[in-house]
MARNUNU-478516 format. One record per residue: residue in three letters; x, y, z of N, C-alpha, C, O in turn. Coordinates in Angstrom, 3 decimals, decimal comma. Layout:
N
+-----+----------+----------+----------+----------+----------+----------+----------+----------+----------+----------+----------+----------+
: res :   n_east :  n_north :     n_up :  ca_east : ca_north :    ca_up :   c_east :  c_north :     c_up :   o_east :  o_north :     o_up :
+-----+----------+----------+----------+----------+----------+----------+----------+----------+----------+----------+----------+----------+
: ALA :        X :        Y :        Z :        X :        Y :        Z :        X :        Y :        Z :        X :        Y :        Z :
...
+-----+----------+----------+----------+----------+----------+----------+----------+----------+----------+----------+----------+----------+
//
This chain:
110
+-----+----------+----------+----------+----------+----------+----------+----------+----------+----------+----------+----------+----------+
: res :   n_east :  n_north :     n_up :  ca_east : ca_north :    ca_up :   c_east :  c_north :     c_up :   o_east :  o_north :     o_up :
+-----+----------+----------+----------+----------+----------+----------+----------+----------+----------+----------+----------+----------+
: MET :   94,118 :   77,977 :  110,240 :   94,905 :   78,878 :  111,081 :   94,093 :   80,150 :  111,292 :   93,525 :   80,699 :  110,348 :
: ASP :   94,044 :   80,607 :  112,523 :   93,271 :   81,814 :  112,787 :   94,030 :   83,055 :  112,326 :   95,235 :   83,018 :  112,080 :
: ALA :   93,293 :   84,145 :  112,219 :   93,844 :   85,378 :  111,656 :   95,015 :   85,923 :  112,458 :   95,995 :   86,387 :  111,875 :
: VAL :   94,934 :   85,878 :  113,778 :   96,015 :   86,430 :  114,604 :   97,301 :   85,635 :  114,393 :   98,376 :   86,217 :  114,253 :
: ARG :   97,193 :   84,315 :  114,370 :   98,378 :   83,493 :  114,122 :   98,918 :   83,736 :  112,717 :  100,131 :   83,708 :  112,506 :
: ALA :   98,030 :   83,975 :  111,755 :   98,466 :   84,215 :  110,375 :   99,297 :   85,489 :  110,276 :  100,303 :   85,510 :  109,566 :
: VAL :   98,901 :   86,545 :  110,969 :   99,622 :   87,814 :  110,872 :  100,804 :   87,892 :  111,827 :  101,529 :   88,887 :  111,841 :
: ALA :  100,999 :   86,855 :  112,618 :  102,157 :   86,840 :  113,511 :  103,461 :   86,748 :  112,713 :  104,520 :   87,130 :  113,212 :
: GLU :  103,391 :   86,248 :  111,491 :  104,577 :   86,091 :  110,656 :  104,833 :   87,406 :  109,916 :  103,933 :   87,912 :  109,247 :
: PRO :  106,044 :   87,972 :  110,022 :  106,329 :   89,295 :  109,436 :  106,091 :   89,388 :  107,927 :  105,608 :   90,416 :  107,454 :
: ARG :  106,408 :   88,370 :  107,179 :  106,192 :   88,456 :  105,723 :  104,710 :   88,535 :  105,391 :  104,311 :   89,230 :  104,456 :
: ARG :  103,903 :   87,827 :  106,155 :  102,464 :   87,894 :  105,906 :  101,920 :   89,277 :  106,227 :  101,050 :   89,781 :  105,516 :
: ARG :  102,422 :   89,895 :  107,290 :  102,004 :   91,277 :  107,589 :  102,416 :   92,208 :  106,457 :  101,658 :   93,100 :  106,078 :
: GLU :  103,606 :   92,007 :  105,920 :  104,065 :   92,854 :  104,814 :  103,211 :   92,635 :  103,574 :  102,892 :   93,590 :  102,866 :
: ILE :  102,836 :   91,387 :  103,302 :  101,947 :   91,113 :  102,165 :  100,627 :   91,845 :  102,375 :  100,115 :   92,472 :  101,448 :
: LEU :  100,073 :   91,771 :  103,577 :   98,825 :   92,485 :  103,851 :   98,976 :   93,979 :  103,630 :   98,089 :   94,619 :  103,065 :
: ARG :  100,085 :   94,534 :  104,068 :  100,325 :   95,969 :  103,872 :  100,349 :   96,297 :  102,376 :   99,807 :   97,318 :  101,953 :
: LEU :  100,975 :   95,432 :  101,582 :  101,069 :   95,672 :  100,141 :   99,701 :   95,659 :   99,460 :   99,459 :   96,433 :   98,534 :
: VAL :   98,814 :   94,787 :   99,916 :   97,509 :   94,654 :   99,256 :   96,396 :   95,354 :  100,040 :   95,213 :   95,123 :   99,789 :
: TRP :   96,781 :   96,203 :  100,982 :   95,804 :   96,899 :  101,817 :   94,923 :   97,829 :  100,996 :   93,702 :   97,830 :  101,155 :
: ASP :   95,532 :   98,616 :  100,122 :   94,784 :   99,608 :   99,343 :   94,719 :   99,288 :   97,857 :   94,005 :   99,956 :   97,109 :
: ALA :   95,454 :   98,279 :   97,428 :   95,510 :   97,989 :   95,998 :   95,551 :   96,488 :   95,765 :   96,152 :   95,736 :   96,532 :
: GLU :   94,909 :   96,080 :   94,706 :   94,952 :   94,681 :   94,309 :   96,251 :   94,440 :   93,550 :   96,598 :   95,197 :   92,643 :
: LEU :   96,966 :   93,384 :   93,925 :   98,220 :   93,041 :   93,250 :   98,193 :   91,589 :   92,833 :   97,558 :   90,754 :   93,477 :
: SER :   98,892 :   91,292 :   91,743 :   99,007 :   89,899 :   91,321 :  100,003 :   89,186 :   92,218 :  100,828 :   89,818 :   92,878 :
: ALA :   99,917 :   87,879 :   92,234 :  100,853 :   87,091 :   93,035 :  102,288 :   87,382 :   92,600 :  103,181 :   87,457 :   93,444 :
: GLY :  102,520 :   87,545 :   91,314 :  103,861 :   87,853 :   90,816 :  104,362 :   89,204 :   91,301 :  105,527 :   89,342 :   91,672 :
: GLU :  103,477 :   90,207 :   91,298 :  103,870 :   91,531 :   91,785 :  104,217 :   91,492 :   93,267 :  105,143 :   92,170 :   93,711 :
: ILE :  103,481 :   90,704 :   94,023 :  103,769 :   90,560 :   95,453 :  105,110 :   89,861 :   95,632 :  105,947 :   90,311 :   96,414 :
: ALA :  105,313 :   88,771 :   94,913 :  106,537 :   87,975 :   95,052 :  107,783 :   88,777 :   94,696 :  108,841 :   88,559 :   95,286 :
: GLU :  107,677 :   89,700 :   93,743 :  108,823 :   90,523 :   93,332 :  109,373 :   91,359 :   94,477 :  110,537 :   91,760 :   94,443 :
: ARG :  108,570 :   91,625 :   95,471 :  108,975 :   92,509 :   96,568 :  109,666 :   91,777 :   97,715 :  110,018 :   92,390 :   98,723 :
: PHE :  109,860 :   90,468 :   97,562 :  110,458 :   89,670 :   98,636 :  111,695 :   88,949 :   98,134 :  111,849 :   88,687 :   96,941 :
: ASP :  112,571 :   88,635 :   99,076 :  113,809 :   87,943 :   98,744 :  113,701 :   86,438 :   98,998 :  114,680 :   85,791 :   99,370 :
: VAL :  112,510 :   85,893 :   98,793 :  112,271 :   84,457 :   98,920 :  111,668 :   83,969 :   97,603 :  111,325 :   84,772 :   96,735 :
: THR :  111,543 :   82,672 :   97,463 :  111,018 :   82,110 :   96,219 :  109,539 :   82,453 :   96,032 :  108,833 :   82,794 :   96,980 :
: PHE :  109,104 :   82,352 :   94,795 :  107,694 :   82,556 :   94,491 :  106,850 :   81,538 :   95,267 :  105,771 :   81,862 :   95,763 :
: GLY :  107,355 :   80,311 :   95,361 :  106,636 :   79,266 :   96,092 :  106,417 :   79,626 :   97,553 :  105,349 :   79,364 :   98,107 :
: ALA :  107,424 :   80,226 :   98,179 :  107,294 :   80,632 :   99,586 :  106,227 :   81,717 :   99,726 :  105,408 :   81,675 :  100,644 :
: VAL :  106,242 :   82,686 :   98,812 :  105,234 :   83,749 :   98,848 :  103,851 :   83,150 :   98,602 :  102,875 :   83,548 :   99,239 :
: SER :  103,770 :   82,204 :   97,686 :  102,505 :   81,544 :   97,397 :  101,952 :   80,835 :   98,634 :  100,746 :   80,859 :   98,877 :
: GLN :  102,818 :   80,214 :   99,405 :  102,373 :   79,563 :  100,642 :  101,848 :   80,591 :  101,646 :  100,840 :   80,353 :  102,311 :
: HIS :  102,525 :   81,720 :  101,754 :  102,052 :   82,790 :  102,643 :  100,678 :   83,296 :  102,185 :   99,792 :   83,535 :  103,005 :
: LEU :  100,515 :   83,455 :  100,878 :   99,235 :   83,915 :  100,344 :   98,130 :   82,901 :  100,651 :   97,002 :   83,288 :  100,954 :
: LYS :   98,444 :   81,627 :  100,576 :   97,455 :   80,591 :  100,887 :   97,027 :   80,684 :  102,348 :   95,838 :   80,585 :  102,649 :
: VAL :   97,978 :   80,874 :  103,254 :   97,634 :   81,011 :  104,673 :   96,734 :   82,229 :  104,873 :   95,738 :   82,153 :  105,593 :
: LEU :   97,079 :   83,345 :  104,242 :   96,271 :   84,560 :  104,369 :   94,874 :   84,346 :  103,791 :   93,882 :   84,798 :  104,362 :
: ARG :   94,804 :   83,659 :  102,665 :   93,518 :   83,378 :  102,027 :   92,677 :   82,437 :  102,900 :   91,489 :   82,681 :  103,113 :
: ASP :   93,295 :   81,361 :  103,403 :   92,574 :   80,398 :  104,244 :   92,090 :   81,031 :  105,547 :   91,096 :   80,592 :  106,125 :
: SER :   92,794 :   82,058 :  106,003 :   92,414 :   82,755 :  107,236 :   91,377 :   83,840 :  106,976 :   90,890 :   84,469 :  107,916 :
: GLY :   91,037 :   84,064 :  105,715 :   90,051 :   85,084 :  105,371 :   90,594 :   86,494 :  105,366 :   89,826 :   87,456 :  105,357 :
: LEU :   91,925 :   86,633 :  105,371 :   92,530 :   87,964 :  105,438 :   92,718 :   88,614 :  104,079 :   92,840 :   89,836 :  103,988 :
: VAL :   92,744 :   87,817 :  103,027 :   92,827 :   88,356 :  101,676 :   91,770 :   87,696 :  100,812 :   91,336 :   86,573 :  101,071 :
: THR :   91,369 :   88,417 :   99,784 :   90,470 :   87,846 :   98,789 :   91,271 :   87,553 :   97,534 :   92,300 :   88,177 :   97,276 :
: LEU :   90,792 :   86,610 :   96,772 :   91,462 :   86,185 :   95,543 :   90,524 :   86,410 :   94,376 :   89,347 :   86,053 :   94,422 :
: ARG :   91,069 :   87,009 :   93,330 :   90,331 :   87,149 :   92,076 :   91,208 :   86,560 :   90,995 :   92,370 :   86,940 :   90,847 :
: GLN :   90,653 :   85,635 :   90,243 :   91,431 :   85,010 :   89,190 :   90,991 :   85,583 :   87,845 :   89,799 :   85,698 :   87,561 :
: ASP :   91,980 :   85,940 :   87,023 :   91,730 :   86,457 :   85,683 :   92,637 :   85,671 :   84,747 :   93,824 :   85,974 :   84,621 :
: GLY :   92,081 :   84,673 :   84,099 :   92,909 :   83,789 :   83,284 :   93,846 :   83,014 :   84,189 :   93,410 :   82,361 :   85,137 :
: LYS :   95,131 :   83,088 :   83,896 :   96,122 :   82,393 :   84,719 :   96,626 :   83,247 :   85,877 :   97,321 :   82,748 :   86,762 :
: LYS :   96,281 :   84,522 :   85,874 :   96,764 :   85,420 :   86,932 :   95,831 :   85,379 :   88,135 :   94,612 :   85,259 :   88,011 :
: ARG :   96,459 :   85,483 :   89,308 :   95,719 :   85,549 :   90,568 :   95,997 :   86,905 :   91,202 :   97,151 :   87,308 :   91,350 :
: PHE :   94,941 :   87,593 :   91,571 :   95,046 :   88,911 :   92,171 :   94,542 :   88,861 :   93,609 :   93,521 :   88,243 :   93,911 :
: TYR :   95,285 :   89,528 :   94,485 :   94,962 :   89,516 :   95,907 :   94,705 :   90,933 :   96,404 :   95,287 :   91,906 :   95,925 :
: ARG :   93,808 :   91,007 :   97,385 :   93,482 :   92,274 :   98,049 :   93,144 :   91,943 :   99,497 :   92,566 :   90,895 :   99,786 :
: ALA :   93,506 :   92,842 :  100,400 :   93,176 :   92,646 :  101,813 :   91,663 :   92,614 :  101,984 :   90,945 :   93,403 :  101,369 :
: ASN :   91,195 :   91,720 :  102,799 :   89,775 :   91,601 :  103,112 :   89,527 :   92,296 :  104,446 :   89,366 :   91,638 :  105,474 :
: ARG :   89,498 :   93,608 :  104,427 :   89,381 :   94,386 :  105,665 :   88,097 :   94,063 :  106,433 :   88,103 :   93,978 :  107,661 :
: GLU :   87,010 :   93,887 :  105,703 :   85,740 :   93,613 :  106,371 :   85,811 :   92,288 :  107,125 :   85,246 :   92,163 :  108,212 :
: GLY :   86,491 :   91,314 :  106,565 :   86,595 :   90,006 :  107,195 :   87,540 :   89,975 :  108,382 :   87,553 :   89,003 :  109,138 :
: MET :   88,328 :   91,023 :  108,554 :   89,308 :   91,063 :  109,639 :   88,723 :   91,540 :  110,955 :   89,259 :   91,230 :  112,019 :
: GLY :   87,655 :   92,276 :  110,899 :   87,077 :   92,826 :  112,121 :   88,058 :   93,780 :  112,798 :   88,675 :   94,606 :  112,125 :
: PRO :   88,213 :   93,679 :  114,128 :   89,074 :   94,597 :  114,874 :   90,552 :   94,465 :  114,503 :   91,337 :   95,382 :  114,745 :
: LEU :   90,928 :   93,340 :  113,923 :   92,322 :   93,152 :  113,518 :   92,720 :   94,188 :  112,465 :   93,874 :   94,616 :  112,425 :
: ALA :   91,783 :   94,589 :  111,622 :   92,071 :   95,594 :  110,587 :   92,491 :   96,914 :  111,226 :   93,453 :   97,542 :  110,782 :
: ASP :   91,776 :   97,336 :  112,261 :   92,121 :   98,592 :  112,939 :   93,496 :   98,498 :  113,589 :   94,284 :   99,442 :  113,537 :
: TYR :   93,775 :   97,350 :  114,199 :   95,073 :   97,157 :  114,849 :   96,206 :   97,244 :  113,833 :   97,191 :   97,947 :  114,058 :
: LEU :   96,071 :   96,531 :  112,715 :   97,128 :   96,543 :  111,697 :   97,334 :   97,942 :  111,141 :   98,468 :   98,392 :  110,978 :
: GLN :   96,244 :   98,625 :  110,852 :   96,357 :   99,971 :  110,295 :   97,032 :  100,918 :  111,284 :   97,852 :  101,743 :  110,880 :
: SER :   96,708 :  100,815 :  112,551 :   97,344 :  101,698 :  113,533 :   98,820 :  101,334 :  113,703 :   99,652 :  102,216 :  113,914 :
: MET :   99,149 :  100,050 :  113,612 :  100,543 :   99,624 :  113,720 :  101,358 :  100,216 :  112,562 :  102,456 :  100,732 :  112,769 :
: TRP :  100,811 :  100,136 :  111,343 :  101,527 :  100,671 :  110,188 :  101,632 :  102,187 :  110,262 :  102,656 :  102,755 :  109,884 :
: ALA :  100,590 :  102,843 :  110,742 :  100,636 :  104,304 :  110,878 :  101,707 :  104,704 :  111,878 :  102,430 :  105,676 :  111,659 :
: ALA :  101,815 :  103,964 :  112,975 :  102,839 :  104,269 :  113,979 :  104,232 :  104,080 :  113,393 :  105,126 :  104,886 :  113,647 :
: ARG :  104,421 :  103,025 :  112,613 :  105,726 :  102,787 :  111,991 :  106,063 :  103,897 :  111,006 :  107,214 :  104,328 :  110,930 :
: LEU :  105,067 :  104,365 :  110,249 :  105,308 :  105,456 :  109,307 :  105,626 :  106,747 :  110,047 :  106,472 :  107,528 :  109,611 :
: GLY :  104,946 :  106,968 :  111,167 :  105,223 :  108,153 :  111,972 :  106,644 :  108,133 :  112,502 :  107,331 :  109,155 :  112,478 :
: THR :  107,089 :  106,990 :  112,977 :  108,460 :  106,847 :  113,471 :  109,456 :  107,080 :  112,345 :  110,463 :  107,763 :  112,529 :
: LEU :  109,174 :  106,514 :  111,189 :  110,059 :  106,690 :  110,032 :  110,139 :  108,162 :  109,638 :  111,220 :  108,662 :  109,327 :
: ALA :  109,012 :  108,853 :  109,650 :  109,010 :  110,285 :  109,326 :  109,839 :  111,071 :  110,333 :  110,596 :  111,965 :  109,954 :
: GLU :  109,698 :  110,742 :  111,615 :  110,485 :  111,428 :  112,644 :  111,981 :  111,196 :  112,446 :  112,778 :  112,125 :  112,580 :
: LEU :  112,359 :  109,969 :  112,130 :  113,775 :  109,662 :  111,893 :  114,305 :  110,414 :  110,674 :  115,426 :  110,922 :  110,695 :
: ALA :  113,507 :  110,485 :  109,620 :  113,926 :  111,196 :  108,417 :  114,090 :  112,692 :  108,700 :  115,044 :  113,314 :  108,233 :
: GLU :  113,166 :  113,260 :  109,461 :  113,260 :  114,678 :  109,798 :  114,492 :  114,953 :  110,668 :  115,169 :  115,965 :  110,487 :
: ALA :  114,776 :  114,057 :  111,603 :  115,958 :  114,226 :  112,462 :  117,232 :  114,131 :  111,637 :  118,168 :  114,901 :  111,853 :
: ALA :  117,277 :  113,200 :  110,698 :  118,456 :  113,057 :  109,840 :  118,638 :  114,297 :  108,982 :  119,763 :  114,743 :  108,756 :
: GLU :  117,532 :  114,854 :  108,505 :  117,603 :  116,070 :  107,691 :  118,112 :  117,241 :  108,525 :  118,936 :  118,026 :  108,055 :
: ARG :  117,632 :  117,363 :  109,752 :  118,107 :  118,437 :  110,637 :  119,596 :  118,273 :  110,904 :  120,346 :  119,248 :  110,850 :
: ASP :  120,035 :  117,039 :  111,193 :  121,452 :  116,779 :  111,450 :  122,293 :  117,119 :  110,226 :  123,386 :  117,672 :  110,350 :
: GLU :  121,779 :  116,785 :  109,046 :  122,510 :  117,066 :  107,813 :  122,633 :  118,569 :  107,592 :  123,695 :  119,059 :  107,207 :
: ARG :  121,541 :  119,302 :  107,838 :  121,586 :  120,764 :  107,692 :  122,545 :  121,371 :  108,697 :  123,288 :  122,297 :  108,373 :
: ALA :  122,531 :  120,856 :  109,912 :  123,437 :  121,379 :  110,956 :  124,883 :  121,112 :  110,568 :  125,745 :  121,972 :  110,748 :
: GLY :  125,153 :  119,918 :  110,035 :  126,510 :  119,577 :  109,590 :  126,946 :  120,408 :  108,413 :  128,116 :  120,780 :  108,323 :
: THR :  126,031 :  120,715 :  107,498 :  126,344 :  121,520 :  106,330 :  126,641 :  122,957 :  106,735 :  127,588 :  123,567 :  106,237 :
: SER :  125,821 :  123,499 :  107,649 :  126,051 :  124,891 :  108,042 :  127,328 :  125,031 :  108,875 :  127,991 :  126,067 :  108,825 :
: GLU :  127,675 :  123,984 :  109,644 :  128,940 :  124,039 :  110,393 :  130,127 :  124,007 :  109,446 :  131,122 :  124,701 :  109,658 :
: GLY :  130,016 :  123,196 :  108,398 :  131,107 :  123,085 :  107,438 :  131,267 :  124,309 :  106,572 :  132,349 :  124,558 :  106,039 :
: ALA :  130,194 :  125,087 :  106,420 :  130,242 :  126,268 :  105,565 :  130,962 :  127,429 :  106,251 :  131,524 :  128,296 :  105,582 :
: ASN :  130,946 :  127,446 :  107,578 :  131,597 :  128,508 :  108,317 :  132,724 :  127,941 :  109,173 :  132,501 :  127,601 :  110,335 :
: PRO :  133,937 :  127,834 :  108,614 :  135,022 :  127,253 :  109,403 :  135,460 :  128,122 :  110,534 :  136,367 :  127,753 :  111,280 :
+-----+----------+----------+----------+----------+----------+----------+----------+----------+----------+----------+----------+----------+
//
C-alpha cells in the first residue's frame, strides 16, 4: 500500500501524529484508541509496510517512530495539516475563554 493510501485512514494519521516526535511502544499507542490492540497492530503494520514508521524491537516490546525522511513531501503536508488543526483549536479555546469572561462580567453586574 502506498503512503498516501496508508494515511487516508484517520486512525493511521493519529498514530503518525503520536509517534511524530517520540518513540512509543505498541502498547502505549494502543492505549490511546478505543479499538482492540489487534486493530492498532494492523494499522501499525500498514504504516510500517508503507515506510511511514520505523520499528525498533527491544526484547518483546516493539517501539515505533515516524519515518519523516522516508515520507518525502508527505511529511511536510502532514505537519502543516496538524499545525492548522492546532491553530483552529487554539482559536476556538480563545473564543470560548472570551465568551466565558463576557458571561462572567455580565453576571457580576446585574
